[in-house]
Structure formats: C-alpha cells, structure tokens
SERO-4910 file (N, C-alpha, C, O; in steps of 0.05 Angstrom, whole numbers):
BEGIN
 pado doro    nc1    nc2    nc3   cac1   cac2   cac3    cc1    cc2    cc3    oc1    oc2    oc3
  Met    A   -387   -782   -146   -386   -767   -127   -356   -751   -114   -354   -729   -102
  Asn    A   -338   -768   -120   -300   -765   -109   -298   -742   -125   -291   -721   -113
  Asn    A   -305   -740   -154   -293   -716   -168   -312   -693   -164   -313   -679   -185
  Arg    A   -330   -684   -142   -351   -673   -135   -326   -640   -116   -310   -640    -97
  Leu    A   -335   -622   -132   -328   -612   -103   -340   -601    -83   -361   -593    -91
  Ser    A   -336   -597    -57   -346   -589    -35   -364   -565    -37   -353   -546    -48
  Thr    A   -391   -560    -29   -408   -533    -31   -389   -507    -19   -387   -485    -30
  Thr    A   -379   -512      3   -359   -491      8   -335   -487    -15   -336   -465    -26
  Ser    A   -317   -503    -23   -306   -498    -42   -303   -483    -56   -284   -468    -58
  Arg    A   -331   -487    -72   -346   -491    -96   -354   -447    -88   -358   -429   -104
  Ile    A   -354   -447    -62   -363   -416    -58   -342   -404    -62   -340   -390    -81
  Ile    A   -326   -407    -48   -299   -396    -47   -283   -398    -72   -265   -381    -76
  Thr    A   -288   -416    -88   -274   -412   -115   -282   -392   -128   -266   -380   -142
  Val    A   -308   -386   -127   -329   -359   -139   -316   -337   -132   -306   -320   -147
  Ile    A   -316   -338   -107   -304   -301    -90   -269   -305   -102   -258   -284   -110
  Cys    A   -260   -322   -103   -225   -323   -111   -228   -314   -133   -217   -293   -138
  Ala    A   -244   -328   -155   -242   -316   -183   -252   -290   -190   -243   -276   -208
  Leu    A   -279   -282   -168   -286   -246   -183   -269   -241   -165   -286   -229   -151
  Ser    A   -253   -240   -154   -234   -219   -137   -208   -216   -161   -193   -197   -159
  Leu    A   -207   -231   -177   -183   -236   -191   -195   -209   -209   -174   -198   -217
  Ile    A   -214   -197   -217   -221   -175   -233   -211   -155   -216   -196   -141   -231
  Gly    A   -211   -146   -193   -194   -129   -179   -170   -125   -194   -167   -102   -202
  Val    A   -152   -141   -199   -129   -147   -210   -125   -131   -236   -104   -119   -239
  Leu    A   -140   -129   -250   -151   -124   -268   -145    -93   -271   -136    -84   -292
  Phe    A   -149    -76   -248   -160    -59   -249   -136    -41   -232   -128    -18   -235
  Leu    A   -127    -63   -212   -111    -38   -187    -81    -43   -199    -74    -61   -215
  Pro    A    -70    -26   -189    -35    -33   -191    -25    -63   -188    -33    -70   -165
  Ile    A    -15    -79   -196     -5   -103   -185     19    -99   -166     18   -107   -143
  Trp    A     40    -86   -176     72    -86   -165     73    -49   -164     56    -33   -171
  Arg    A    100    -45   -153    107    -21   -144    126    -24   -141    134    -44   -129
  Ile    A    148      1   -152    177      9   -151    177     32   -133    164     51   -143
  Glu    A    188     36   -109    190     62    -97    213     68    -90    228     54    -76
  Leu    A    221     93   -101    250    109   -103    247    131    -85    229    148    -83
  Ser    A    280    125    -66    278    155    -44    307    163    -44    327    150    -39
  Ala    A    304    184    -49    329    198    -45    331    231    -36    313    246    -44
  Pro    A    350    241    -21    341    263    -20    333    289    -28    325    307    -13
  Gln    A    337    290    -59    323    304    -70    294    296    -76    279    308    -92
  Tyr    A    289    274    -60    258    276    -66    252    261    -38    255    237    -31
  Pro    A    244    278    -29    243    271     -5    210    267     -7    203    281     12
  Glu    A    187    257    -19    154    247    -26    170    224    -36    157    203    -33
  Gly    A    192    219    -47    187    193    -65    188    196    -84    186    220    -90
  Leu    A    192    178   -107    174    171   -133    169    135   -139    182    116   -130
  Gly    A    155    135   -150    137    108   -151    137    100   -189    142    112   -210
  Leu    A    131     83   -183    124     74   -212    114     52   -202    125     38   -186
  Lys    A     86     47   -215     62     22   -209     51      4   -238     40     12   -259
  Ile    A     55    -13   -234     50    -30   -258     25    -43   -255     19    -54   -234
  Tyr    A     15    -41   -270    -16    -54   -283    -21    -79   -297     -3    -95   -304
  Ala    A    -37    -81   -300    -38   -112   -320    -35   -100   -349    -21   -109   -367
  Gly    A    -50    -80   -350    -47    -60   -380    -33    -38   -393    -32    -30   -416
  Lys    A    -16    -24   -355     -3     -2   -367     15      9   -348     14     -7   -329
  Leu    A     26     23   -344     47     35   -333     30     59   -317     11     71   -327
  Gly    A     44     65   -280     33     87   -275     49     96   -257     68     81   -252
  Gly    A     47    120   -241     65    134   -221     76    156   -242     67    164   -264
  Asp    A    100    161   -226    113    180   -233    137    172   -258    160    179   -253
  Val    A    133    157   -287    143    152   -307    158    172   -313    182    173   -307
  Glu    A    146    189   -326    159    215   -335    189    218   -315    212    216   -323
  Val    A    184    222   -297    202    232   -274    230    216   -277    253    223   -279
  Val    A    212    186   -276    241    166   -276    253    163   -304    276    157   -308
  Asn    A    235    168   -323    248    176   -348    269    198   -349    291    188   -354
  Gly    A    269    220   -348    283    238   -344    307    227   -321    330    234   -327
  Leu    A    304    216   -305    335    209   -291    351    185   -311    374    186   -318
  Asn    A    333    164   -320    342    147   -328    366    152   -354    385    138   -358
  His    A    360    173   -368    376    189   -388    399    194   -373    417    180   -381
  Tyr    A    407    212   -350    428    213   -339    442    184   -340    464    181   -352
  Ile    A    432    164   -329    452    138   -319    455    122   -346    473    105   -344
  Gly    A    442    123   -369    445    102   -390    422     78   -388    424     57   -401
  Met    A    395     88   -365    380     62   -367    362     79   -396    366    102   -405
  Arg    A    339     53   -405    327     59   -426    297     67   -414    284     56   -395
  Thr    A    291     88   -428    268    102   -419    240     78   -430    240     61   -447
  Leu    A    214     90   -405    197     64   -405    175     71   -418    165     93   -412
  His    A    163     53   -441    138     62   -451    123     35   -456    134     14   -462
  Glu    A     95     39   -451     76     12   -451     72     -1   -475     61    -22   -477
  Lys    A     83     16   -500     83      1   -522    111    -18   -528    116    -27   -550
  Asp    A    124    -21   -506    149    -38   -507    148    -64   -490    166    -79   -485
  Phe    A    121    -65   -483    116    -90   -464     93   -100   -473     71    -90   -472
  Val    A    105   -128   -488     77   -148   -492     65   -147   -475     41   -139   -477
  Glu    A     76   -157   -448     60   -161   -423     33   -147   -417     14   -156   -405
  Phe    A     37   -123   -428      9   -105   -422     -6   -113   -449    -28   -101   -447
  Thr    A     -7   -125   -469    -18   -140   -481    -37   -158   -473    -61   -157   -471
  Val    A    -17   -179   -467    -29   -205   -464    -40   -210   -437    -54   -230   -434
  Leu    A    -37   -197   -418    -31   -209   -389    -71   -195   -382    -85   -213   -373
  Pro    A    -81   -177   -385   -106   -181   -384   -123   -196   -392   -146   -194   -383
  Tyr    A   -119   -207   -405   -124   -231   -426   -123   -261   -407   -142   -277   -404
  Ile    A   -102   -262   -398    -87   -280   -378   -101   -290   -353   -105   -313   -345
  Ile    A   -112   -259   -342   -126   -260   -320   -152   -261   -324   -167   -271   -308
  Gly    A   -160   -252   -343   -193   -250   -353   -197   -280   -360   -220   -288   -362
  Ala    A   -179   -293   -363   -189   -324   -369   -182   -341   -343   -189   -365   -345
  Phe    A   -170   -335   -322   -166   -350   -296   -197   -335   -283   -208   -351   -268
  Val    A   -205   -319   -284   -230   -312   -270   -256   -332   -288   -275   -340   -275
  Leu    A   -254   -338   -318   -274   -351   -327   -267   -377   -324   -282   -393   -336
  Ile    A   -251   -384   -312   -247   -418   -316   -253   -425   -291   -265   -446   -286
  Gly    A   -243   -400   -267   -251   -408   -243   -280   -412   -233   -288   -426   -215
  Leu    A   -299   -391   -255   -320   -401   -248   -334   -423   -267   -352   -439   -260
  Val    A   -325   -422   -283   -340   -447   -300   -329   -477   -279   -344   -496   -276
  Ala    A   -304   -475   -269   -298   -505   -252   -320   -504   -229   -331   -525   -223
  Ala    A   -327   -479   -216   -346   -481   -198   -379   -490   -210   -396   -503   -199
  Leu    A   -380   -479   -230   -412   -483   -241   -403   -509   -251   -415   -524   -236
  Leu    A   -394   -519   -261   -394   -555   -269   -387   -568   -245   -395   -591   -242
  Asn    A   -374   -556   -225   -369   -579   -198   -353   -600   -209   -361   -623   -209
  Arg    A   -325   -593   -221   -309   -617   -225   -287   -610   -216   -276   -590   -222
  Arg    A   -275   -632   -194   -253   -630   -177   -235   -633   -198   -214   -623   -189
  Trp    A   -230   -642   -225   -201   -641   -243   -198   -612   -252   -178   -598   -253
  Leu    A   -225   -604   -259   -220   -577   -264   -211   -553   -252   -198   -536   -264
  Phe    A   -219   -554   -227   -201   -541   -202   -180   -543   -202   -166   -523   -207
  Ile    A   -170   -566   -198   -137   -568   -196   -120   -559   -213    -99   -546   -210
  Thr    A   -140   -572   -243   -117   -556   -269   -116   -530   -262    -94   -519   -263
  Trp    A   -140   -516   -254   -137   -488   -253   -121   -476   -231   -114   -453   -234
  Val    A   -115   -487   -211    -96   -480   -197    -72   -481   -205    -58   -461   -207
  Thr    A    -65   -507   -211    -39   -507   -224    -29   -494   -237     -6   -486   -236
  Gly    A    -49   -488   -255    -46   -463   -284    -35   -438   -264    -16   -424   -267
  Tyr    A    -49   -438   -249    -57   -409   -231    -25   -403   -226    -14   -383   -236
  Leu    A    -10   -423   -211     17   -424   -192     36   -422   -217     54   -406   -216
  Leu    A     32   -437   -237     44   -442   -261     56   -414   -274     79   -407   -277
  Phe    A     32   -400   -279     31   -372   -284     42   -349   -269     50   -329   -281
  Ala    A     42   -351   -240     60   -337   -220     81   -336   -228     90   -315   -238
  Leu    A     97   -360   -227    125   -364   -230    142   -358   -259    164   -348   -259
  Val    A    131   -363   -281    131   -351   -302    129   -319   -302    144   -308   -318
  Ala    A    112   -305   -285    106   -282   -284    137   -270   -265    151   -253   -275
  Leu    A    140   -279   -249    158   -278   -232    193   -276   -251    212   -260   -254
  Ile    A    187   -299   -258    215   -304   -280    219   -282   -300    240   -270   -304
  Asp    A    189   -277   -313    189   -259   -335    202   -232   -321    222   -220   -328
  Phe    A    186   -225   -301    191   -192   -286    226   -194   -283    243   -179   -293
  Tyr    A    229   -215   -269    266   -216   -270    281   -206   -282    298   -188   -279
  Arg    A    272   -227   -303    292   -218   -329    294   -192   -344    314   -185   -358
  Trp    A    273   -179   -341    263   -151   -352    281   -138   -329    291   -118   -338
  Glu    A    287   -141   -308    296   -114   -282    325   -120   -297    341   -102   -304
  Tyr    A    329   -152   -303    367   -151   -301    371   -136   -326    390   -121   -329
  Asp    A    352   -139   -344    367   -122   -377    356    -93   -369    362    -74   -384
  Tyr    A    344    -90   -352    337    -63   -353    361    -45   -337    367    -21   -342
  Gly    A    370    -60   -320    383    -52   -306    422    -55   -313    438    -39   -303
  His    A    429    -79   -331    451    -77   -336    450    -69   -362    474    -65   -365
  Asn    A    435    -62   -390    435    -57   -411    440    -32   -411    418    -21   -415
  Leu    A    462    -10   -408    463     21   -407    475     27   -430    497     18   -435
  Asp    A    463     44   -445    475     73   -458    509     72   -451    518     73   -428
  Pro    A    521     70   -467    559     75   -464    560    103   -464    581    115   -459
  Ser    A    536    118   -472    542    145   -475    529    164   -458    527    187   -467
  Ala    A    520    158   -436    502    163   -415    523    181   -408    548    176   -409
  Pro    A    506    210   -397    523    226   -380    546    226   -353    564    241   -346
  Ile    A    533    202   -342    540    194   -320    548    161   -314    530    145   -320
  Gln    A    568    153   -305    578    130   -318    594    119   -292    614    133   -288
  Val    A    591     94   -270    597     92   -257    610     61   -262    596     43   -254
  Pro    A    633     53   -274    652     27   -280    640     10   -263    647     17   -240
  Gly    A    626     -8   -264    616    -37   -261    592    -40   -249    579    -60   -241
  Met    A    586    -12   -248    560     -7   -234    536    -16   -254    535     -7   -277
  Ser    A    518    -34   -247    490    -33   -255    466    -25   -238    471    -24   -214
  Tyr    A    445    -19   -245    417     -8   -234    393    -20   -232    372     -8   -230
  Gln    A    399    -55   -231    388    -73   -226    360    -67   -206    364    -70   -182
  Pro    A    342    -61   -211    321    -56   -176    320    -88   -162    329   -108   -173
  Pro    A    312    -88   -147    306   -111   -130    278   -127   -142    257   -114   -144
  Leu    A    278   -148   -147    258   -163   -149    234   -165   -123    211   -174   -125
  Ile    A    243   -157   -105    225   -153    -79    239   -146    -56    255   -162    -47
  Gly    A    234   -123    -45    253   -119    -24    266    -97    -25    261    -82    -44
  Tyr    A    284    -91     -8    303    -70    -13    337    -66    -31    355    -83    -30
  Lys    A    338    -43    -44    371    -54    -56    377    -13    -63    367      5    -78
  Gln    A    397    -14    -45    406     17    -50    423     25    -81    446     15    -79
  Leu    A    422     34    -97    424     44   -124    439     65   -126    424     84   -125
  Leu    A    458     70   -128    477    100   -121    469    118    -96    479    111    -74
  Asn    A    451    140    -98    444    157    -77    412    147    -75    400    154    -55
  Phe    A    399    133    -94    374    117    -93    369    103    -74    391     96    -65
  Gly    A    344     91    -56    338     70    -40    317     60    -59    297     74    -64
  Ala    A    321     35    -71    285     28    -76    281     -1    -70    296    -21    -72
  Trp    A    254      2    -62    236    -12    -57    219    -27    -79    205    -15    -94
  Ser    A    221    -54    -79    198    -71   -101    186    -91    -84    196   -110    -73
  Val    A    153    -77    -84    141    -90    -71    107    -95    -88     99    -81   -106
  Pro    A     92   -119    -75     69   -120    -93     46    -96    -77     46    -92    -53
  Asp    A     31    -86    -92     13    -70    -92    -14    -87    -95    -15   -112    -98
  Thr    A    -36    -68    -93    -60    -80    -81    -70   -107   -108    -78   -129   -101
  Gly    A    -67   -101   -129    -74   -122   -140    -60   -145   -142    -71   -167   -144
  Gly    A    -29   -142   -144    -13   -158   -123    -13   -177    -95      1   -197    -90
  Trp    A    -29   -167    -82    -36   -177    -57    -59   -185    -63    -57   -209    -57
  Ile    A    -78   -183    -71   -105   -201    -86    -99   -221    -95   -107   -243    -86
  Phe    A    -79   -217   -118    -78   -248   -138    -62   -263   -123    -67   -286   -125
  Thr    A    -38   -257   -101    -30   -278    -76    -53   -291    -61    -60   -314    -60
  Gly    A    -64   -262    -47    -84   -283    -28   -104   -301    -42   -113   -321    -31
  Ala    A   -113   -291    -71   -131   -309    -81   -112   -340    -91   -122   -362    -95
  Gly    A    -86   -335    -93    -72   -366    -95    -66   -380    -69    -53   -401    -71
  Val    A    -71   -373    -52    -61   -381    -21    -81   -388    -14    -76   -403      5
  Ile    A   -111   -387    -17   -137   -385     -9   -143   -414    -30   -155   -434    -21
  Met    A   -133   -413    -54   -138   -437    -74   -120   -458    -74   -124   -477    -89
  Val    A    -96   -458    -57    -80   -483    -57    -91   -484    -27    -89   -508    -24
  Leu    A    -99   -476     -8   -114   -491     12   -133   -508      5   -133   -532     11
  Ile    A   -156   -494    -12   -174   -504    -14   -171   -541    -32   -184   -561    -29
  Ala    A   -148   -532    -53   -139   -557    -65   -124   -582    -46   -119   -606    -51
  Trp    A   -119   -564    -22   -106   -589     -9   -130   -600      4   -137   -623      5
  Phe    A   -140   -583     14   -173   -596     27   -184   -620      9   -187   -644     15
  Glu    A   -188   -608    -11   -202   -629    -31   -187   -651    -32   -198   -671    -26
  Leu    A   -157   -653    -41   -145   -680    -49   -141   -692    -17   -131   -715    -14
  Arg    A   -148   -676      3   -150   -698     25   -173   -712     25   -175   -736     31
  Arg    A   -189   -696     17   -223   -698     22   -228   -722     -1   -250   -733      3
  Arg    A   -217   -731    -18   -212   -755    -31   -204   -778    -22   -217   -799    -25
  Thr    A   -180   -774     -9   -166   -800     -1   -181   -795     31   -168   -806     48
  Lys    A   -206   -780     41   -222   -792     59   -211   -796     84   -215   -817     96
  Arg    A   -199   -778     92   -174   -769    119   -192   -749    130   -191   -728    118
  Ser    A   -205   -749    149   -235   -739    158   -216   -712    177   -230   -695    190
  Phe    A   -190   -711    177   -179   -695    205   -174   -670    187   -170   -650    201
  Thr    A   -173   -666    160   -171   -642    147   -201   -634    142   -214   -652    132
  Asn    A   -216   -611    147   -240   -601    143   -244   -571    142   -229   -552    148
  Val    A   -265   -573    136   -273   -543    118   -263   -520    140   -248   -501    134
  Arg    A   -273   -525    167   -268   -511    185   -235   -503    187   -232   -479    190
  Thr    A   -216   -514    186   -193   -508    174   -179   -489    161   -164   -471    166
  Val    A   -194   -505    133   -192   -487    116   -198   -457    112   -184   -440    102
  Leu    A   -226   -454    123   -237   -425    121   -218   -417    153   -196   -412    143
  Thr    A   -216   -415    174   -201   -405    193   -174   -396    188   -166   -374    196
  Thr    A   -157   -418    171   -131   -410    155   -141   -383    136   -129   -361    140
  Ala    A   -163   -383    116   -161   -366    108   -164   -343    107   -156   -325     92
  Ala    A   -187   -341    135   -193   -316    151   -172   -308    167   -177   -286    177
  Ile    A   -145   -320    174   -125   -308    193   -115   -292    157   -121   -269    152
  Phe    A   -104   -305    144    -97   -291    122   -109   -264    106    -96   -244    101
  Ile    A   -131   -270    102   -144   -250    101   -146   -221    123   -140   -198    115
  Met    A   -153   -226    149   -148   -209    172   -111   -190    167   -106   -166    167
  Val    A    -94   -212    164    -68   -202    165    -63   -174    138    -51   -153    136
  Phe    A    -79   -194    119    -72   -176     98    -87   -142     98    -76   -121     93
  Ala    A   -114   -147    106   -128   -120    107   -111   -107    134   -116    -83    137
  Ser    A   -101   -112    144    -88    -96    175    -57    -86    157    -53    -62    154
  Ser    A    -43   -100    148    -27    -94    123    -28    -64    107    -13    -45    100
  Cys    A    -55    -70    107    -63    -41     81    -74    -22     91    -87     -5     78
  Ser    A    -70    -24    119    -82     -8    126    -64     28    128    -40     30    134
  Thr    A    -82     51    121    -71     78    114    -77    100    135    -72    124    132
  Gly    A    -86     91    152    -96    108    173    -70    119    187    -50    119    173
  Pro    A    -70    129    212    -50    132    226    -34    121    243    -44    104    258
  Gln    A     -8    126    244     -1    105    260      8    115    285     10    139    287
  Pro    A     15     96    308     15    107    333     48    116    331     64    104    317
  Ile    A     52    141    350     70    161    351     87    146    379     77    139    400
  Gln    A    117    141    370    130    142    395    136    161    411    158    171    409
  Phe    A    121    168    427    137    191    449    153    191    463    153    173    480
  Gly    A    179    212    462    198    209    472    213    195    451    233    183    459
  Lys    A    208    194    432    221    177    413    227    192    390    249    200    385
  Asp    A    203    195    374    193    212    346    207    238    347    213    248    368
  Ala    A    213    249    326    215    273    330    192    286    306    182    272    288
  Cys    A    187    312    310    167    327    295    189    329    265    213    326    267
  Asp    A    179    333    248    179    325    220    190    354    217    208    359    201
  Phe    A    176    375    232    182    400    215    203    413    234    225    420    227
  Cys    A    193    417    256    207    422    283    232    410    290    247    424    302
  Lys    A    239    388    285    259    362    294    259    368    317    282    370    325
  Met    A    233    374    341    239    378    357    228    340    372    212    326    359
  Thr    A    237    330    396    221    304    404    192    306    417    182    319    436
  Ile    A    186    296    407    147    288    405    140    277    431    141    252    433
  Leu    A    133    293    456    129    280    476    103    288    497     97    276    518
  Asp    A     89    314    482     65    320    491     37    298    482     26    297    460
  Gln    A     30    282    503     16    267    480    -21    286    469    -37    277    453
  Arg    A    -24    308    482    -49    314    474    -45    335    447    -65    341    435
  Phe    A    -24    343    441    -29    362    411      0    342    397     17    326    404
  Gly    A    -12    359    372      7    346    345    -14    330    331    -38    332    334
  Gly    A      1    313    311    -13    292    293      1    286    272     26    286    271
  Glu    A    -13    281    256      4    261    232     -9    266    199    -33    263    191
  Val    A     12    275    183     -2    280    156     13    249    144     34    237    148
  Ile    A    -10    245    129     -8    216    113    -10    224     82    -27    240     73
  Thr    A     13    208     65      8    224     32     -3    201     21     -9    180     32
  Gly    A     -6    210    -10    -21    187    -24    -13    163    -32    -25    146    -45
  Lys    A     26    163    -16     40    142    -23     37    127     -2     46    104     -5
  Gly    A     28    132     19     26    117     49     51    137     70     53    137     95
  Lys    A     66    153     52     85    166     71     69    175     99     50    190     99
  Val    A     82    165    120     71    177    150     95    207    154    119    202    155
  Tyr    A     81    241    155     92    252    174     85    262    193     63    273    193
  Arg    A    103    262    219     90    264    246     99    290    252    117    301    238
  Phe    A     87    305    277     93    326    283     81    331    313     63    315    319
  Asp    A     88    349    332     81    369    354     61    378    362     49    374    383
  Asp    A     58    393    340     45    414    339     21    423    317     26    419    293
  Ile    A     -1    433    322    -17    436    301     -1    461    281      3    460    257
  His    A      4    473    291     26    499    285     45    489    270     53    505    254
  Cys    A     59    459    269     81    455    255     68    434    234     81    428    214
  Ile    A     40    422    238     30    413    218     24    434    187     31    429    164
  Ser    A     12    452    198      5    479    175     29    484    164     33    481    140
  Ser    A     45    491    180     72    509    162     83    486    149     92    492    127
  Phe    A     84    459    156     89    444    137     86    433    117    102    419    106
  Leu    A     56    442    106     36    432     90     51    464     64     60    464     42
  Arg    A     47    485     83     50    516     75     78    509     61     79    517     38
  Ser    A     97    497     69    127    503     60    131    487     40    144    496     21
  Asp    A    119    458     40    121    437     17     99    433     -1     82    418      9
  His    A     95    442    -21     69    442    -44     72    416    -57     55    409    -73
  Ser    A     92    400    -53     86    377    -68     74    355    -50     60    337    -60
  Val    A     80    358    -24     67    344     -5     33    348     -2     15    331     -2
  Lys    A     34    380      0      6    379      3    -21    376    -14    -44    369    -10
  Thr    A     -2    388    -46    -28    371    -63    -24    339    -75    -28    331    -98
  Asn    A    -13    322    -49    -22    299    -48    -23    284    -23    -11    263    -19
  Val    A    -42    297      0    -45    290     21    -71    271     24    -94    278     20
  Ala    A    -60    241     33    -82    226     37   -114    238     60   -139    241     58
  Gly    A    -90    244     80   -105    253    105    -82    261    125    -58    256    127
  Val    A   -102    280    140    -88    291    163   -106    280    188   -130    276    190
  Tyr    A    -85    279    203    -91    269    230    -89    283    257    -66    286    265
  Leu    A   -110    292    274    -95    308    307   -100    295    318   -120    281    312
  Leu    A    -84    290    346    -82    279    372   -107    290    387   -110    314    392
  Asp    A   -122    273    392   -153    280    410   -134    293    437   -117    281    449
  Tyr    A   -144    318    442   -136    321    470   -150    317    493   -140    325    514
  Gly    A   -176    304    493   -189    290    511   -183    262    513   -189    250    535
  Thr    A   -173    248    495   -167    224    496   -134    217    490   -130    202    471
  Pro    A   -112    225    504    -92    224    495    -77    200    476    -77    177    484
  Thr    A    -69    204    456    -61    181    439    -82    175    416    -74    161    397
  Lys    A   -106    183    418   -117    173    393   -118    196    376   -108    217    383
  Phe    A   -131    191    350   -135    211    334   -156    214    322   -173    197    317
  Val    A   -157    246    314   -180    251    299   -180    263    274   -160    274    266
  Gln    A   -205    261    258   -186    271    226   -186    296    230   -195    304    251
  Ala    A   -178    311    213   -174    342    221   -200    359    205   -209    381    211
  Gln    A   -204    349    190   -232    364    166   -254    362    192   -265    383    198
  Thr    A   -261    337    208   -285    332    228   -283    334    245   -303    333    259
  Gly    A   -256    341    259   -250    345    287   -260    372    296   -270    389    282
  Phe    A   -254    374    327   -273    396    335   -244    413    349   -233    406    370
  Leu    A   -237    434    334   -216    451    338   -224    470    366   -247    479    365
  Leu    A   -208    476    387   -207    501    404   -178    508    406   -159    493    404
  Thr    A   -177    532    410   -158    551    412   -153    572    439   -168    592    444
  Ser    A   -137    567    451   -131    583    477   -104    588    492    -93    568    499
  Gly    A    -95    610    497    -70    612    506    -63    602    527    -39    603    535
  Glu    A    -91    586    546    -80    574    573    -74    543    558    -81    527    575
  Leu    A    -67    535    542    -75    504    522    -42    495    529    -33    473    537
  His    A    -27    523    522      0    522    523     10    498    505     23    482    518
  Ser    A      8    492    483     20    473    468     50    474    456     61    495    450
  Pro    A     60    453    453     89    456    449    103    478    433    120    493    442
  Met    A     92    478    408    113    504    395     92    526    391     94    538    370
  Gly    A     72    534    406     55    558    412     30    562    398     18    584    401
  Ser    A     16    538    378     -6    545    370    -30    546    387    -53    552    380
  Asn    A    -24    541    406    -47    530    429    -67    523    425    -85    524    442
  Ile    A    -71    509    393    -95    495    386   -102    460    393    -83    444    390
  Ala    A   -120    452    400   -134    428    411   -151    415    389   -164    432    376
  Ala    A   -155    384    382   -169    385    378   -181    357    388   -165    339    395
  Phe    A   -222    349    390   -228    333    397   -244    320    376   -252    326    354
  Ala    A   -246    300    390   -264    275    377   -298    290    378   -315    285    361
  Thr    A   -300    304    398   -331    310    400   -338    338    414   -327    346    434
  Glu    A   -358    351    398   -369    382    406   -362    378    437   -346    391    451
  Ala    A   -376    357    445   -388    361    477   -359    357    498   -360    366    521
  Gly    A   -338    344    491   -311    345    493   -299    373    492   -290    385    511
  Arg    A   -299    380    469   -290    411    462   -306    428    480   -293    447    489
  Glu    A   -333    426    489   -338    449    502   -340    454    526   -345    475    538
  Gln    A   -333    422    540   -325    428    565   -300    428    575   -293    425    599
  Cys    A   -284    432    554   -252    441    553   -249    471    556   -234    482    571
  Lys    A   -270    483    534   -279    513    526   -281    529    553   -265    547    559
  Gln    A   -306    521    569   -305    520    595   -279    529    614   -277    549    629
  Gln    A   -262    512    610   -245    511    634   -216    529    623   -201    538    641
  Val    A   -210    532    603   -192    548    589   -204    573    581   -188    592    579
  Asn    A   -234    578    575   -239    608    561   -229    609    529   -223    627    514
  Gly    A   -230    582    524   -227    580    487   -242    594    474   -261    606    483
  Lys    A   -234    594    446   -248    598    422   -246    573    399   -225    560    394
  Asn    A   -273    571    387   -272    548    366   -256    560    343   -251    584    341
  Val    A   -249    546    331   -231    542    309   -237    525    289   -242    501    295
  Gln    A   -238    531    272   -232    507    240   -211    502    227   -194    520    222
  Trp    A   -208    479    218   -187    468    208   -188    482    179   -167    481    166
  Asn    A   -201    489    172   -192    505    139   -183    539    145   -171    551    127
  Glu    A   -187    549    166   -183    569    185   -155    569    185   -145    591    178
  Ile    A   -139    550    192   -109    546    205   -108    537    182   -105    559    170
  Asn    A   -107    516    161    -93    507    141   -101    527    118   -120    517    106
  Gln    A    -92    555    105   -100    569     93    -75    571     73    -75    586     54
***
C-alpha cells in the first residue's frame, strides 16, 4: 500500500494531465514588441506546433537589421513538441489509472527535466537569433545584438521587447507546480509525517489557480481619476461618470474621459478598431463601475455636460436610464448609432 497514491492525488493527477491537452492548442509563449511607429505593438506567439501573430511583419523588420526570417520548417521543435506533450498527458493518466507512486514520481521528474531543457533550448535559439546577423544588412550597429529576453523586458534599439508565457505556458507551469506539490505530499505521506495533509496541498493549489485566473483577466481595468490621461484628447480623466476603456485583442487598455473620445479614437485608428476585444463605458448611475458598450443603456441630453461635449451617459440597467431620462429630458441612443 505504501506504493499507492491517495485518491485525492489520483484525481488531481488526472486533472493536471488533461489540462496539458490545452497546451497543444493554445499559445505557449509570446514575445511582444512596442515602438512609436507601432502604437498597437507587434506580437509573436509560439505554439506547440507553429508560429502565430505578426510573423510576416517581424520578418520584414528583421531584414533591415540582419536577423533571420522565421519559418516553421526551420524548427524541429514544432515537429516533436506535440508528441512530447501528448506523451506527458498519456503517462499522467496511466500513472493515475495504475495507481503507482513510483510512476507518478517518474512522471513529475521527467516533466521538470523537460521544462528545464525546453528553457535552455529556447535561450540558445534566442542567443543565435539575436547574434548571428547578416553582415550585409542595411542597418548595422557595431557591437549591437538583438537577442530577445528569455523572460521579462529588454530594450532593442527603438523597440521594447517583452517575453512572457502565454495561456498555454501558464497552464503548463500551473500543472507543474501542482504536480510538485502532490509529489511532495506523497513522499511525506510515505514517511508517515501526518502534519502534511491533503488539505494543505489543495489549499496551496487553489491559491495558485485563483492568482493565475486573476492575472489572466482581460476585462476593464480601474481608472486612476486625476492621474490617468485620455488616450485621445490627452486631458486628465476627472469625472467618474463618463468615459470608458477600449481593450484590444492583445490586451492593451486605452482609457478615455468621454464617449466622444472613444468613438473618435476608433474612427481614427483602423488598426485598433479591427482588433477590439471589448469596449467598456463607465456607469453613470454607479461611478467607477463599467458596462459593456453593446449591452449598456445609453442616454443623451444637453443637461448631462460630459467633459468633451458628447453629453452621453451609459447605464447598467434600463431602469437607471429611465430614471435619469426624466430628470434631464434625455433621449435613448444605441452604441451602434454612435460608433459608425
């Protein structure tokens, strides 16, 4: 019996193994580039079997500074990585099914070794990618290399580069952390040290999952009134009843002090308008709270006196709009009428 996993450990092992299926389809890592000429930024997404994001644009920029262009066929990792991840899914399920602690520990050990080797391989590729430059490139800076950061931020000429795990990478990391906790619990249980129990493991895992979930939020972010400036008119955002935010598909948040500024911004920047993940408006009836532009209840009246003269307010409920409408002699409007 000492070589058996606890029931809780087996259940969590199955969950961790199945979660790795998502790593096969979701982006594992992303490299984001920002520069004045690209206000929305550029991004590369690395999947288990392919590259995604602004690959062609980045390849065009690489030509000028002598970096190699990126092509999936040049990476053997894209061929073998899906099979390796699939093997970890299968072995994890088998370990839980057969209920063998030694197989589970072997699975976790192999998982950690693979993660270490993958990071080393990624670093070596980044080093070669940033240092092995074409000597005939149009732009040459003596002594300059363009190696992206392994993780974190680095300035490369006029580009700022961020390298961080993406959704699949966080799933892979989260599963690994939970697996290590379960392995620690199982080894402690084997030595009969009762002070380490299932509740401790589950509590730690739950905390990790909640932190991870909150870090992945793509909803509206709090506006610092009196400090944040409108991304269109550049005025400081003061009135908590008007304005809102535009969030792009890449997670960038633009803040505004008036609905007029939001609609004008979207009309003036086509690259942002075609990549909008959400538009959120401040709730006039509940300051600092947000409502979705498409589902909110909008009201216009000259008596509202919004900061930039749109005189449009948003409400989370129709009752809230109707109550204000009677007070300011307003007229109902739709977001589609404003954002044409």
